[in-house]
N, CA and C atoms of all chains as a GROMACS GRO file, in nm:
protein
  633
    1UNK      N    1   0.076  -0.107  -0.008
    1UNK     CA    2   0.021  -0.023  -0.013
    1UNK      C    3   0.083   0.115   0.020
    2UNK      N    4   0.035   0.203  -0.062
    2UNK     CA    5   0.110   0.347  -0.093
    2UNK      C    6   0.140   0.449   0.065
    3UNK      N    7   0.244   0.487   0.072
    3UNK     CA    8   0.223   0.569   0.217
    3UNK      C    9   0.172   0.691   0.195
    4UNK      N   10   0.091   0.736   0.267
    4UNK     CA   11   0.078   0.902   0.239
    4UNK      C   12   0.067   0.992   0.378
    5UNK      N   13   0.060   1.120   0.358
    5UNK     CA   14   0.080   1.173   0.489
    5UNK      C   15  -0.046   1.310   0.434
    6UNK      N   16  -0.053   1.374   0.570
    6UNK     CA   17  -0.147   1.492   0.589
    6UNK      C   18  -0.041   1.625   0.512
    7UNK      N   19  -0.075   1.669   0.410
    7UNK     CA   20  -0.035   1.848   0.400
    7UNK      C   21  -0.126   1.925   0.396
    8UNK      N   22  -0.106   2.016   0.413
    8UNK     CA   23  -0.200   2.146   0.441
    8UNK      C   24  -0.159   2.308   0.394
    9UNK      N   25  -0.239   2.373   0.365
    9UNK     CA   26  -0.277   2.505   0.322
    9UNK      C   27  -0.293   2.575   0.417
   10UNK      N   28  -0.266   2.566   0.554
   10UNK     CA   29  -0.260   2.656   0.627
   10UNK      C   30  -0.216   2.763   0.661
   11UNK      N   31  -0.097   2.806   0.604
   11UNK     CA   32   0.004   2.902   0.657
   11UNK      C   33  -0.042   2.998   0.521
   12UNK      N   34  -0.068   2.939   0.404
   12UNK     CA   35  -0.122   3.053   0.299
   12UNK      C   36  -0.272   3.080   0.321
   13UNK      N   37  -0.360   2.984   0.366
   13UNK     CA   38  -0.495   3.049   0.373
   13UNK      C   39  -0.491   3.176   0.494
   14UNK      N   40  -0.371   3.130   0.602
   14UNK     CA   41  -0.396   3.237   0.713
   14UNK      C   42  -0.355   3.328   0.649
   15UNK      N   43  -0.258   3.363   0.617
   15UNK     CA   44  -0.215   3.486   0.547
   15UNK      C   45  -0.297   3.568   0.432
   16UNK      N   46  -0.347   3.468   0.369
   16UNK     CA   47  -0.454   3.530   0.244
   16UNK      C   48  -0.590   3.629   0.364
   17UNK      N   49  -0.630   3.604   0.471
   17UNK     CA   50  -0.720   3.627   0.600
   17UNK      C   51  -0.619   3.762   0.700
   18UNK      N   52  -0.510   3.761   0.630
   18UNK     CA   53  -0.417   3.897   0.747
   18UNK      C   54  -0.404   3.845   0.885
   19UNK      N   55  -0.432   3.736   0.923
   19UNK     CA   56  -0.397   3.670   1.035
   19UNK      C   57  -0.289   3.635   1.071
   20UNK      N   58  -0.267   3.653   1.250
   20UNK     CA   59  -0.103   3.627   1.226
   20UNK      C   60  -0.135   3.447   1.324
   21UNK      N   61  -0.089   3.383   1.336
   21UNK     CA   62  -0.085   3.283   1.409
   21UNK      C   63  -0.132   3.319   1.563
   22UNK      N   64  -0.084   3.355   1.619
   22UNK     CA   65  -0.165   3.390   1.747
   22UNK      C   66  -0.327   3.457   1.740
   23UNK      N   67  -0.337   3.538   1.629
   23UNK     CA   68  -0.484   3.580   1.624
   23UNK      C   69  -0.562   3.445   1.578
   24UNK      N   70  -0.496   3.366   1.528
   24UNK     CA   71  -0.598   3.257   1.488
   24UNK      C   72  -0.571   3.167   1.577
   25UNK      N   73  -0.492   3.145   1.662
   25UNK     CA   74  -0.484   3.070   1.803
   25UNK      C   75  -0.602   3.119   1.877
   26UNK      N   76  -0.628   3.233   1.874
   26UNK     CA   77  -0.685   3.291   1.980
   26UNK      C   78  -0.848   3.286   1.970
   27UNK      N   79  -0.860   3.296   1.822
   27UNK     CA   80  -1.013   3.260   1.734
   27UNK      C   81  -1.056   3.123   1.755
   28UNK      N   82  -0.976   3.033   1.768
   28UNK     CA   83  -1.044   2.873   1.802
   28UNK      C   84  -0.970   2.830   1.954
   29UNK      N   85  -0.934   2.919   1.993
   29UNK     CA   86  -0.931   2.888   2.137
   29UNK      C   87  -0.841   2.770   2.141
   30UNK      N   88  -0.704   2.764   2.090
   30UNK     CA   89  -0.608   2.693   2.096
   30UNK      C   90  -0.468   2.806   2.128
   31UNK      N   91  -0.321   2.690   2.122
   31UNK     CA   92  -0.218   2.824   2.122
   31UNK      C   93  -0.154   2.829   2.016
   32UNK      N   94  -0.052   2.924   2.010
   32UNK     CA   95   0.014   2.934   1.873
   32UNK      C   96   0.131   2.830   1.846
   33UNK      N   97   0.155   2.779   1.951
   33UNK     CA   98   0.250   2.693   1.924
   33UNK      C   99   0.202   2.538   1.860
   34UNK      N  100   0.056   2.530   1.878
   34UNK     CA  101  -0.049   2.434   1.825
   34UNK      C  102  -0.024   2.462   1.594
   35UNK      N  103  -0.068   2.599   1.618
   35UNK     CA  104  -0.075   2.619   1.506
   35UNK      C  105   0.063   2.641   1.407
   36UNK      N  106   0.136   2.655   1.491
   36UNK     CA  107   0.270   2.657   1.443
   36UNK      C  108   0.329   2.505   1.422
   37UNK      N  109   0.286   2.441   1.512
   37UNK     CA  110   0.339   2.260   1.496
   37UNK      C  111   0.235   2.200   1.375
   38UNK      N  112   0.084   2.278   1.324
   38UNK     CA  113   0.028   2.202   1.213
   38UNK      C  114   0.059   2.250   1.116
   39UNK      N  115   0.124   2.409   1.110
   39UNK     CA  116   0.167   2.454   0.968
   39UNK      C  117   0.332   2.377   0.892
   40UNK      N  118   0.373   2.351   1.031
   40UNK     CA  119   0.537   2.270   0.971
   40UNK      C  120   0.502   2.136   0.962
   41UNK      N  121   0.395   2.069   0.941
   41UNK     CA  122   0.328   1.920   0.951
   41UNK      C  123   0.419   1.877   1.077
   42UNK      N  124   0.395   1.916   1.202
   42UNK     CA  125   0.477   1.841   1.322
   42UNK      C  126   0.355   1.762   1.376
   43UNK      N  127   0.248   1.820   1.368
   43UNK     CA  128   0.127   1.779   1.390
   43UNK      C  129   0.037   1.749   1.358
   44UNK      N  130  -0.039   1.660   1.332
   44UNK     CA  131  -0.195   1.639   1.261
   44UNK      C  132  -0.299   1.654   1.403
   45UNK      N  133  -0.392   1.765   1.324
   45UNK     CA  134  -0.451   1.802   1.398
   45UNK      C  135  -0.611   1.707   1.448
   46UNK      N  136  -0.663   1.711   1.539
   46UNK     CA  137  -0.785   1.631   1.584
   46UNK      C  138  -0.913   1.664   1.444
   47UNK      N  139  -0.973   1.596   1.438
   47UNK     CA  140  -1.105   1.620   1.358
   47UNK      C  141  -1.176   1.804   1.422
   48UNK      N  142  -1.219   1.800   1.551
   48UNK     CA  143  -1.261   1.901   1.614
   48UNK      C  144  -1.164   2.073   1.546
   49UNK      N  145  -0.986   2.042   1.598
   49UNK     CA  146  -0.964   2.153   1.586
   49UNK      C  147  -0.934   2.194   1.406
   50UNK      N  148  -0.932   2.051   1.385
   50UNK     CA  149  -0.936   2.131   1.213
   50UNK      C  150  -1.060   2.164   1.151
   51UNK      N  151  -1.205   2.139   1.217
   51UNK     CA  152  -1.306   2.192   1.200
   51UNK      C  153  -1.293   2.327   1.231
   52UNK      N  154  -1.271   2.339   1.346
   52UNK     CA  155  -1.255   2.496   1.408
   52UNK      C  156  -1.152   2.577   1.312
   53UNK      N  157  -1.090   2.546   1.290
   53UNK     CA  158  -0.981   2.628   1.198
   53UNK      C  159  -1.031   2.672   1.056
   54UNK      N  160  -1.097   2.574   0.968
   54UNK     CA  161  -1.112   2.590   0.884
   54UNK      C  162  -1.268   2.680   0.910
   55UNK      N  163  -1.347   2.681   0.994
   55UNK     CA  164  -1.482   2.789   0.997
   55UNK      C  165  -1.399   2.945   1.031
   56UNK      N  166  -1.283   2.934   1.134
   56UNK     CA  167  -1.210   3.048   1.151
   56UNK      C  168  -1.170   3.108   1.026
   57UNK      N  169  -1.113   3.055   0.928
   57UNK     CA  170  -1.056   3.088   0.800
   57UNK      C  171  -1.184   3.048   0.691
   58UNK      N  172  -1.309   3.030   0.753
   58UNK     CA  173  -1.408   3.082   0.616
   58UNK      C  174  -1.403   2.969   0.528
   59UNK      N  175  -1.338   2.844   0.514
   59UNK     CA  176  -1.302   2.790   0.422
   59UNK      C  177  -1.352   2.627   0.493
   60UNK      N  178  -1.322   2.524   0.364
   60UNK     CA  179  -1.371   2.406   0.438
   60UNK      C  180  -1.244   2.334   0.499
   61UNK      N  181  -1.229   2.229   0.511
   61UNK     CA  182  -1.152   2.139   0.548
   61UNK      C  183  -1.053   2.054   0.459
   62UNK      N  184  -1.131   2.034   0.369
   62UNK     CA  185  -1.085   1.982   0.225
   62UNK      C  186  -0.985   2.053   0.177
   63UNK      N  187  -1.010   2.189   0.146
   63UNK     CA  188  -0.926   2.278   0.145
   63UNK      C  189  -0.814   2.311   0.173
   64UNK      N  190  -0.820   2.284   0.326
   64UNK     CA  191  -0.676   2.333   0.410
   64UNK      C  192  -0.588   2.198   0.439
   65UNK      N  193  -0.665   2.085   0.401
   65UNK     CA  194  -0.604   1.942   0.438
   65UNK      C  195  -0.608   1.865   0.320
   66UNK      N  196  -0.520   1.809   0.279
   66UNK     CA  197  -0.531   1.652   0.197
   66UNK      C  198  -0.417   1.593   0.235
   67UNK      N  199  -0.442   1.446   0.120
   67UNK     CA  200  -0.356   1.355   0.134
   67UNK      C  201  -0.232   1.351   0.018
   68UNK      N  202  -0.123   1.357   0.049
   68UNK     CA  203  -0.026   1.348  -0.063
   68UNK      C  204   0.066   1.222  -0.054
   69UNK      N  205   0.094   1.142  -0.152
   69UNK     CA  206   0.185   1.057  -0.147
   69UNK      C  207   0.295   1.104  -0.035
   70UNK      N  208   0.349   0.980   0.032
   70UNK     CA  209   0.479   1.021   0.076
   70UNK      C  210   0.591   0.988   0.014
   71UNK      N  211   0.710   1.060   0.030
   71UNK     CA  212   0.795   1.035  -0.074
   71UNK      C  213   0.914   0.909   0.000
   72UNK      N  214   0.439   4.338   1.810
   72UNK     CA  215   0.422   4.270   1.891
   72UNK      C  216   0.472   4.130   1.952
   73UNK      N  217   0.522   4.120   2.027
   73UNK     CA  218   0.624   4.021   2.040
   73UNK      C  219   0.486   3.918   2.095
   74UNK      N  220   0.478   3.760   2.019
   74UNK     CA  221   0.405   3.697   2.016
   74UNK      C  222   0.364   3.657   2.154
   75UNK      N  223   0.518   3.644   2.244
   75UNK     CA  224   0.478   3.543   2.350
   75UNK      C  225   0.410   3.636   2.493
   76UNK      N  226   0.379   3.740   2.420
   76UNK     CA  227   0.257   3.852   2.526
   76UNK      C  228   0.132   3.845   2.513
   77UNK      N  229   0.132   3.730   2.429
   77UNK     CA  230  -0.029   3.699   2.434
   77UNK      C  231  -0.069   3.639   2.583
   78UNK      N  232  -0.195   3.660   2.633
   78UNK     CA  233  -0.219   3.575   2.771
   78UNK      C  234  -0.172   3.414   2.773
   79UNK      N  235  -0.221   3.344   2.674
   79UNK     CA  236  -0.186   3.238   2.664
   79UNK      C  237  -0.036   3.182   2.650
   80UNK      N  238   0.057   3.284   2.565
   80UNK     CA  239   0.166   3.302   2.578
   80UNK      C  240   0.261   3.293   2.666
   81UNK      N  241   0.220   3.382   2.791
   81UNK     CA  242   0.254   3.408   2.920
   81UNK      C  243   0.247   3.270   3.013
   82UNK      N  244   0.131   3.207   3.013
   82UNK     CA  245   0.092   3.076   3.039
   82UNK      C  246   0.177   2.976   2.994
   83UNK      N  247   0.206   2.942   2.857
   83UNK     CA  248   0.290   2.870   2.802
   83UNK      C  249   0.425   2.857   2.869
   84UNK      N  250   0.489   3.030   2.893
   84UNK     CA  251   0.616   3.001   2.935
   84UNK      C  252   0.626   2.991   3.093
   85UNK      N  253   0.529   3.076   3.170
   85UNK     CA  254   0.541   3.043   3.237
   85UNK      C  255   0.555   2.894   3.310
   86UNK      N  256   0.489   2.791   3.262
   86UNK     CA  257   0.456   2.677   3.259
   86UNK      C  258   0.570   2.604   3.216
   87UNK      N  259   0.660   2.640   3.124
   87UNK     CA  260   0.756   2.570   3.079
   87UNK      C  261   0.909   2.598   3.180
   88UNK      N  262   0.888   2.752   3.208
   88UNK     CA  263   0.992   2.794   3.257
   88UNK      C  264   0.975   2.693   3.434
   89UNK      N  265   0.834   2.663   3.446
   89UNK     CA  266   0.845   2.602   3.577
   89UNK      C  267   0.909   2.427   3.544
   90UNK      N  268   0.896   2.386   3.447
   90UNK     CA  269   0.937   2.241   3.396
   90UNK      C  270   1.050   2.239   3.382
   91UNK      N  271   1.161   2.356   3.352
   91UNK     CA  272   1.289   2.359   3.312
   91UNK      C  273   1.352   2.349   3.447
   92UNK      N  274   1.303   2.438   3.565
   92UNK     CA  275   1.331   2.448   3.709
   92UNK      C  276   1.328   2.346   3.756
   93UNK      N  277   1.223   2.268   3.765
   93UNK     CA  278   1.187   2.117   3.810
   93UNK      C  279   1.273   1.987   3.780
   94UNK      N  280   1.319   2.014   3.637
   94UNK     CA  281   1.403   1.966   3.583
   94UNK      C  282   1.520   1.963   3.635
   95UNK      N  283   1.567   2.090   3.679
   95UNK     CA  284   1.692   2.120   3.723
   95UNK      C  285   1.740   2.051   3.851
   96UNK      N  286   1.596   2.081   3.961
   96UNK     CA  287   1.620   2.041   4.069
   96UNK      C  288   1.611   1.921   4.060
   97UNK      N  289   1.508   1.829   3.997
   97UNK     CA  290   1.552   1.667   3.986
   97UNK      C  291   1.697   1.627   3.956
   98UNK      N  292   1.747   1.673   3.862
   98UNK     CA  293   1.893   1.632   3.810
   98UNK      C  294   1.978   1.710   3.918
   99UNK      N  295   1.943   1.783   3.977
   99UNK     CA  296   2.068   1.860   4.072
   99UNK      C  297   2.058   1.722   4.231
  100UNK      N  298   1.912   1.664   4.223
  100UNK     CA  299   1.891   1.556   4.320
  100UNK      C  300   1.968   1.430   4.289
  101UNK      N  301   1.957   1.426   4.174
  101UNK     CA  302   1.965   1.290   4.126
  101UNK      C  303   2.173   1.296   4.156
  102UNK      N  304   2.210   1.369   4.077
  102UNK     CA  305   2.361   1.404   4.112
  102UNK      C  306   2.382   1.392   4.270
  103UNK      N  307   2.360   1.435   4.314
  103UNK     CA  308   2.372   1.407   4.450
  103UNK      C  309   2.382   1.277   4.540
  104UNK      N  310   2.267   1.199   4.463
  104UNK     CA  311   2.238   1.086   4.471
  104UNK      C  312   2.366   0.984   4.480
  105UNK      N  313   2.406   1.018   4.340
  105UNK     CA  314   2.487   0.974   4.268
  105UNK      C  315   2.623   0.918   4.327
  106UNK      N  316   2.645   1.076   4.390
  106UNK     CA  317   2.763   1.079   4.463
  106UNK      C  318   2.787   1.009   4.618
  107UNK      N  319   2.697   0.961   4.639
  107UNK     CA  320   2.661   0.891   4.771
  107UNK      C  321   2.636   0.755   4.754
  108UNK      N  322   2.639   0.676   4.842
  108UNK     CA  323   2.557   0.566   4.881
  108UNK      C  324   2.460   0.540   4.978
  109UNK      N  325   2.440   0.637   5.056
  109UNK     CA  326   2.377   0.587   5.183
  109UNK      C  327   2.232   0.596   5.201
  110UNK      N  328   2.172   0.517   5.274
  110UNK     CA  329   2.005   0.499   5.269
  110UNK      C  330   1.994   0.633   5.283
  111UNK      N  331   2.013   0.686   5.388
  111UNK     CA  332   1.935   0.839   5.418
  111UNK      C  333   1.957   0.944   5.306
  112UNK      N  334   2.072   0.904   5.177
  112UNK     CA  335   2.076   1.019   5.128
  112UNK      C  336   1.938   0.998   5.020
  113UNK      N  337   1.957   0.877   4.980
  113UNK     CA  338   1.850   0.796   4.915
  113UNK      C  339   1.683   0.860   4.919
  114UNK      N  340   1.670   0.832   5.072
  114UNK     CA  341   1.539   0.873   5.100
  114UNK      C  342   1.511   1.015   5.079
  115UNK      N  343   1.604   1.105   5.128
  115UNK     CA  344   1.633   1.242   5.086
  115UNK      C  345   1.567   1.302   4.966
  116UNK      N  346   1.634   1.194   4.850
  116UNK     CA  347   1.664   1.257   4.733
  116UNK      C  348   1.535   1.227   4.688
  117UNK      N  349   1.466   1.100   4.703
  117UNK     CA  350   1.337   1.060   4.667
  117UNK      C  351   1.259   1.161   4.715
  118UNK      N  352   1.243   1.186   4.840
  118UNK     CA  353   1.143   1.303   4.899
  118UNK      C  354   1.169   1.438   4.833
  119UNK      N  355   1.294   1.482   4.802
  119UNK     CA  356   1.282   1.582   4.739
  119UNK      C  357   1.238   1.590   4.579
  120UNK      N  358   1.243   1.460   4.537
  120UNK     CA  359   1.182   1.456   4.426
  120UNK      C  360   1.027   1.472   4.422
  121UNK      N  361   0.966   1.408   4.517
  121UNK     CA  362   0.819   1.391   4.570
  121UNK      C  363   0.790   1.562   4.600
  122UNK      N  364   0.854   1.674   4.630
  122UNK     CA  365   0.826   1.774   4.684
  122UNK      C  366   0.801   1.833   4.556
  123UNK      N  367   0.906   1.828   4.474
  123UNK     CA  368   0.927   1.916   4.343
  123UNK      C  369   0.796   1.905   4.246
  124UNK      N  370   0.761   1.702   4.245
  124UNK     CA  371   0.637   1.722   4.174
  124UNK      C  372   0.494   1.762   4.241
  125UNK      N  373   0.517   1.770   4.391
  125UNK     CA  374   0.404   1.845   4.460
  125UNK      C  375   0.425   2.039   4.408
  126UNK      N  376   0.509   2.074   4.437
  126UNK     CA  377   0.503   2.218   4.362
  126UNK      C  378   0.468   2.240   4.253
  127UNK      N  379   0.481   2.128   4.122
  127UNK     CA  380   0.436   2.114   4.006
  127UNK      C  381   0.288   2.088   3.962
  128UNK      N  382   0.237   2.009   4.118
  128UNK     CA  383   0.086   2.020   4.117
  128UNK      C  384   0.041   2.137   4.127
  129UNK      N  385   0.112   2.197   4.256
  129UNK     CA  386   0.032   2.375   4.260
  129UNK      C  387   0.034   2.454   4.162
  130UNK      N  388   0.152   2.441   4.123
  130UNK     CA  389   0.184   2.518   3.986
  130UNK      C  390   0.033   2.546   3.902
  131UNK      N  391  -0.006   2.391   3.848
  131UNK     CA  392  -0.104   2.362   3.778
  131UNK      C  393  -0.194   2.392   3.818
  132UNK      N  394  -0.198   2.370   3.995
  132UNK     CA  395  -0.333   2.439   4.038
  132UNK      C  396  -0.364   2.609   3.983
  133UNK      N  397  -0.283   2.635   4.008
  133UNK     CA  398  -0.245   2.814   3.972
  133UNK      C  399  -0.285   2.840   3.790
  134UNK      N  400  -0.279   2.702   3.709
  134UNK     CA  401  -0.319   2.769   3.600
  134UNK      C  402  -0.444   2.694   3.595
  135UNK      N  403  -0.501   2.638   3.661
  135UNK     CA  404  -0.656   2.595   3.678
  135UNK      C  405  -0.754   2.709   3.720
  136UNK      N  406  -0.659   2.767   3.792
  136UNK     CA  407  -0.710   2.884   3.863
  136UNK      C  408  -0.736   3.042   3.766
  137UNK      N  409  -0.647   3.010   3.620
  137UNK     CA  410  -0.618   3.162   3.590
  137UNK      C  411  -0.790   3.190   3.497
  138UNK      N  412  -0.771   3.244   3.420
  138UNK     CA  413  -0.906   3.330   3.378
  138UNK      C  414  -0.934   3.207   3.298
  139UNK      N  415  -1.087   3.210   3.240
  139UNK     CA  416  -1.139   3.060   3.202
  139UNK      C  417  -1.079   3.014   3.055
  140UNK      N  418  -1.119   3.148   2.968
  140UNK     CA  419  -1.076   3.100   2.782
  140UNK      C  420  -0.925   3.068   2.769
  141UNK      N  421  -0.880   3.193   2.852
  141UNK     CA  422  -0.705   3.118   2.812
  141UNK      C  423  -0.657   2.968   2.879
  142UNK      N  424  -0.695   2.946   3.000
  142UNK     CA  425  -0.664   2.855   3.084
  142UNK      C  426  -0.710   2.739   2.976
  143UNK      N  427  -0.839   2.742   2.940
  143UNK     CA  428  -0.879   2.637   2.861
  143UNK      C  429  -0.802   2.629   2.715
  144UNK      N  430  -0.743   2.727   2.692
  144UNK     CA  431  -0.674   2.711   2.578
  144UNK      C  432  -0.526   2.653   2.559
  145UNK      N  433  -0.504   2.655   2.661
  145UNK     CA  434  -0.329   2.638   2.726
  145UNK      C  435  -0.389   2.459   2.762
  146UNK      N  436  -0.468   2.454   2.828
  146UNK     CA  437  -0.535   2.308   2.877
  146UNK      C  438  -0.567   2.220   2.792
  147UNK      N  439  -0.643   2.268   2.674
  147UNK     CA  440  -0.689   2.156   2.642
  147UNK      C  441  -0.587   2.185   2.462
  148UNK      N  442  -0.487   2.211   2.442
  148UNK     CA  443  -0.410   2.274   2.362
  148UNK      C  444  -0.355   2.127   2.281
  149UNK      N  445  -0.392   2.080   2.154
  149UNK     CA  446  -0.352   1.952   2.148
  149UNK      C  447  -0.216   1.919   2.142
  150UNK      N  448  -0.123   2.029   2.084
  150UNK     CA  449   0.081   2.019   2.123
  150UNK      C  450   0.055   1.949   2.245
  151UNK      N  451   0.012   2.009   2.336
  151UNK     CA  452   0.065   1.992   2.454
  151UNK      C  453   0.013   1.828   2.503
  152UNK      N  454  -0.125   1.786   2.470
  152UNK     CA  455  -0.164   1.674   2.557
  152UNK      C  456  -0.088   1.581   2.425
  153UNK      N  457  -0.079   1.592   2.310
  153UNK     CA  458  -0.002   1.496   2.302
  153UNK      C  459   0.161   1.507   2.295
  154UNK      N  460   0.210   1.587   2.346
  154UNK     CA  461   0.363   1.581   2.419
  154UNK      C  462   0.363   1.544   2.559
  155UNK      N  463   0.249   1.541   2.613
  155UNK     CA  464   0.252   1.517   2.745
  155UNK      C  465   0.230   1.328   2.746
  156UNK      N  466   0.130   1.304   2.629
  156UNK     CA  467   0.118   1.134   2.604
  156UNK      C  468   0.233   1.087   2.578
  157UNK      N  469   0.330   1.131   2.493
  157UNK     CA  470   0.434   1.098   2.430
  157UNK      C  471   0.544   1.098   2.591
  158UNK      N  472   0.546   1.190   2.644
  158UNK     CA  473   0.649   1.194   2.737
  158UNK      C  474   0.668   1.108   2.840
  159UNK      N  475   0.485   1.053   2.895
  159UNK     CA  476   0.463   0.980   2.974
  159UNK      C  477   0.533   0.823   2.920
  160UNK      N  478   0.458   0.796   2.773
  160UNK     CA  479   0.520   0.675   2.741
  160UNK      C  480   0.690   0.654   2.709
  161UNK      N  481   0.728   0.776   2.685
  161UNK     CA  482   0.858   0.758   2.661
  161UNK      C  483   0.967   0.759   2.787
  162UNK      N  484   0.908   0.807   2.887
  162UNK     CA  485   0.955   0.790   3.057
  162UNK      C  486   0.959   0.650   3.056
  163UNK      N  487   0.851   0.580   3.032
  163UNK     CA  488   0.782   0.456   3.112
  163UNK      C  489   0.908   0.365   3.001
  164UNK      N  490   0.918   0.403   2.900
  164UNK     CA  491   1.025   0.238   2.804
  164UNK      C  492   1.147   0.308   2.889
  165UNK      N  493   1.208   0.450   2.902
  165UNK     CA  494   1.329   0.465   2.944
  165UNK      C  495   1.364   0.366   3.061
  166UNK      N  496   1.235   0.401   3.192
  166UNK     CA  497   1.267   0.324   3.262
  166UNK      C  498   1.262   0.175   3.281
  167UNK      N  499   1.200   0.139   3.167
  167UNK     CA  500   1.184  -0.036   3.180
  167UNK      C  501   1.337  -0.066   3.091
  168UNK      N  502   1.376   0.006   3.003
  168UNK     CA  503   1.487  -0.025   2.916
  168UNK      C  504   1.630   0.019   3.060
  169UNK      N  505   1.592   0.101   3.114
  169UNK     CA  506   1.785   0.094   3.226
  169UNK      C  507   1.728  -0.023   3.318
  170UNK      N  508   1.628  -0.014   3.380
  170UNK     CA  509   1.610  -0.131   3.472
  170UNK      C  510   1.624  -0.305   3.431
  171UNK      N  511   1.612  -0.292   3.291
  171UNK     CA  512   1.645  -0.394   3.202
  171UNK      C  513   1.816  -0.421   3.191
  172UNK      N  514   1.841  -0.313   3.113
  172UNK     CA  515   1.982  -0.313   3.154
  172UNK      C  516   2.075  -0.342   3.259
  173UNK      N  517   2.010  -0.266   3.356
  173UNK     CA  518   2.106  -0.283   3.489
  173UNK      C  519   2.078  -0.436   3.517
  174UNK      N  520   1.922  -0.499   3.484
  174UNK     CA  521   1.929  -0.673   3.530
  174UNK      C  522   2.028  -0.738   3.469
  175UNK      N  523   2.039  -0.709   3.328
  175UNK     CA  524   2.139  -0.780   3.274
  175UNK      C  525   2.306  -0.759   3.279
  176UNK      N  526   2.339  -0.653   3.327
  176UNK     CA  527   2.437  -0.596   3.389
  176UNK      C  528   2.506  -0.678   3.511
  177UNK      N  529   2.389  -0.670   3.610
  177UNK     CA  530   2.402  -0.713   3.767
  177UNK      C  531   2.456  -0.842   3.747
  178UNK      N  532   2.436  -0.951   3.643
  178UNK     CA  533   2.451  -1.064   3.599
  178UNK      C  534   2.609  -1.100   3.585
  179UNK      N  535   2.678  -0.972   3.551
  179UNK     CA  536   2.832  -1.007   3.498
  179UNK      C  537   2.918  -0.925   3.623
  180UNK      N  538   2.851  -0.796   3.649
  180UNK     CA  539   2.927  -0.713   3.751
  180UNK      C  540   2.865  -0.712   3.836
  181UNK      N  541   2.925  -0.663   3.948
  181UNK     CA  542   2.866  -0.653   4.114
  181UNK      C  543   2.860  -0.528   4.122
  182UNK      N  544   2.762  -0.481   4.134
  182UNK     CA  545   2.707  -0.321   4.152
  182UNK      C  546   2.683  -0.342   4.309
  183UNK      N  547   2.735  -0.213   4.380
  183UNK     CA  548   2.709  -0.184   4.527
  183UNK      C  549   2.552  -0.108   4.548
  184UNK      N  550   2.518  -0.105   4.465
  184UNK     CA  551   2.382  -0.010   4.513
  184UNK      C  552   2.300  -0.098   4.599
  185UNK      N  553   2.186  -0.012   4.703
  185UNK     CA  554   2.113  -0.076   4.819
  185UNK      C  555   1.917  -0.044   4.744
  186UNK      N  556   1.855  -0.094   4.727
  186UNK     CA  557   1.748  -0.161   4.711
  186UNK      C  558   1.645   0.007   4.705
  187UNK      N  559   1.718   0.052   4.826
  187UNK     CA  560   1.628   0.249   4.836
  187UNK      C  561   1.720   0.253   4.739
  188UNK      N  562   1.841   0.297   4.722
  188UNK     CA  563   1.937   0.376   4.620
  188UNK      C  564   1.890   0.349   4.463
  189UNK      N  565   1.860   0.237   4.450
  189UNK     CA  566   1.793   0.192   4.309
  189UNK      C  567   1.652   0.231   4.271
  190UNK      N  568   1.597   0.243   4.387
  190UNK     CA  569   1.471   0.253   4.400
  190UNK      C  570   1.466   0.454   4.369
  191UNK      N  571   1.519   0.524   4.467
  191UNK     CA  572   1.542   0.652   4.437
  191UNK      C  573   1.593   0.646   4.284
  192UNK      N  574   1.692   0.595   4.260
  192UNK     CA  575   1.775   0.666   4.114
  192UNK      C  576   1.666   0.609   4.024
  193UNK      N  577   1.555   0.470   4.030
  193UNK     CA  578   1.478   0.480   3.886
  193UNK      C  579   1.379   0.597   3.904
  194UNK      N  580   1.371   0.685   3.998
  194UNK     CA  581   1.261   0.734   4.055
  194UNK      C  582   1.306   0.882   3.978
  195UNK      N  583   1.436   0.907   3.982
  195UNK     CA  584   1.499   1.032   3.955
  195UNK      C  585   1.479   0.995   3.780
  196UNK      N  586   1.549   0.891   3.761
  196UNK     CA  587   1.548   0.882   3.628
  196UNK      C  588   1.385   0.885   3.548
  197UNK      N  589   1.300   0.869   3.630
  197UNK     CA  590   1.192   0.843   3.565
  197UNK      C  591   1.118   1.004   3.507
  198UNK      N  592   1.174   1.077   3.670
  198UNK     CA  593   1.105   1.192   3.648
  198UNK      C  594   1.177   1.309   3.532
  199UNK      N  595   1.315   1.245   3.584
  199UNK     CA  596   1.384   1.344   3.451
  199UNK      C  597   1.337   1.319   3.284
  200UNK      N  598   1.334   1.203   3.259
  200UNK     CA  599   1.309   1.148   3.122
  200UNK      C  600   1.177   1.231   3.100
  201UNK      N  601   1.100   1.185   3.220
  201UNK     CA  602   0.924   1.242   3.168
  201UNK      C  603   0.946   1.420   3.143
  202UNK      N  604   1.007   1.496   3.266
  202UNK     CA  605   1.035   1.605   3.222
  202UNK      C  606   1.098   1.707   3.070
  203UNK      N  607   1.179   1.639   3.075
  203UNK     CA  608   1.308   1.646   2.960
  203UNK      C  609   1.240   1.618   2.845
  204UNK      N  610   1.142   1.486   2.817
  204UNK     CA  611   1.078   1.483   2.701
  204UNK      C  612   0.961   1.592   2.641
  205UNK      N  613   0.877   1.618   2.767
  205UNK     CA  614   0.748   1.688   2.758
  205UNK      C  615   0.857   1.843   2.713
  206UNK      N  616   0.943   1.894   2.768
  206UNK     CA  617   0.981   2.020   2.685
  206UNK      C  618   1.036   1.988   2.558
  207UNK      N  619   1.108   1.889   2.497
  207UNK     CA  620   1.099   1.877   2.386
  207UNK      C  621   0.987   1.837   2.279
  208UNK      N  622   0.918   1.783   2.348
  208UNK     CA  623   0.825   1.740   2.230
  208UNK      C  624   0.707   1.850   2.235
  209UNK      N  625   0.719   1.925   2.355
  209UNK     CA  626   0.641   2.116   2.340
  209UNK      C  627   0.683   2.209   2.270
  210UNK      N  628   0.785   2.160   2.220
  210UNK     CA  629   0.887   2.284   2.194
  210UNK      C  630   0.819   2.336   2.086
  211UNK      N  631   0.842   2.472   2.067
  211UNK     CA  632   0.777   2.557   1.968
  211UNK      C  633   0.831   2.543   1.807
   0.00000   0.00000   0.00000
């Protein structure tokens, strides 16, 4: 089976809304560290957090997160 | 604006500072333990480590008493929770690994460690491993 990993467009989407990591973290009730860890792909967010991020950025989870083949 | 100056940033920074301090105290106690071999010192060190954890627990209580939304953000932070789980697991395996190695090594080497000393060293090792791993996994 082909290995896949989670990629995300969070940094782009956040910048598009002119939000800092702190501002986004504050909007969804988490810390800047978590936002940074997700953007750096060091952490896979829970479904709940992914939905909260998508709602805060007025977009869909599918737009923010996608599966890509692992190299 | 410095991002660390947000209320949640301050809470996180205070927590990490406390953990660094706890790690330093535990390591200092463990080093005094390693220097001597008497039972009294072992018991004192184990008590010291217990005190460090009691103080950490009190600090956590202060965090719980902090303002609602910021506290919730820090306490339910996913990175923090994942780091805690990984640190618990890592410290557990470190303790198992070291005790297994001690078991194997004691079959061929003679160690002059009393049961109290071994127990206190295990406590110090487990505590240090947990704190260090948490700081590592929960880093920015």
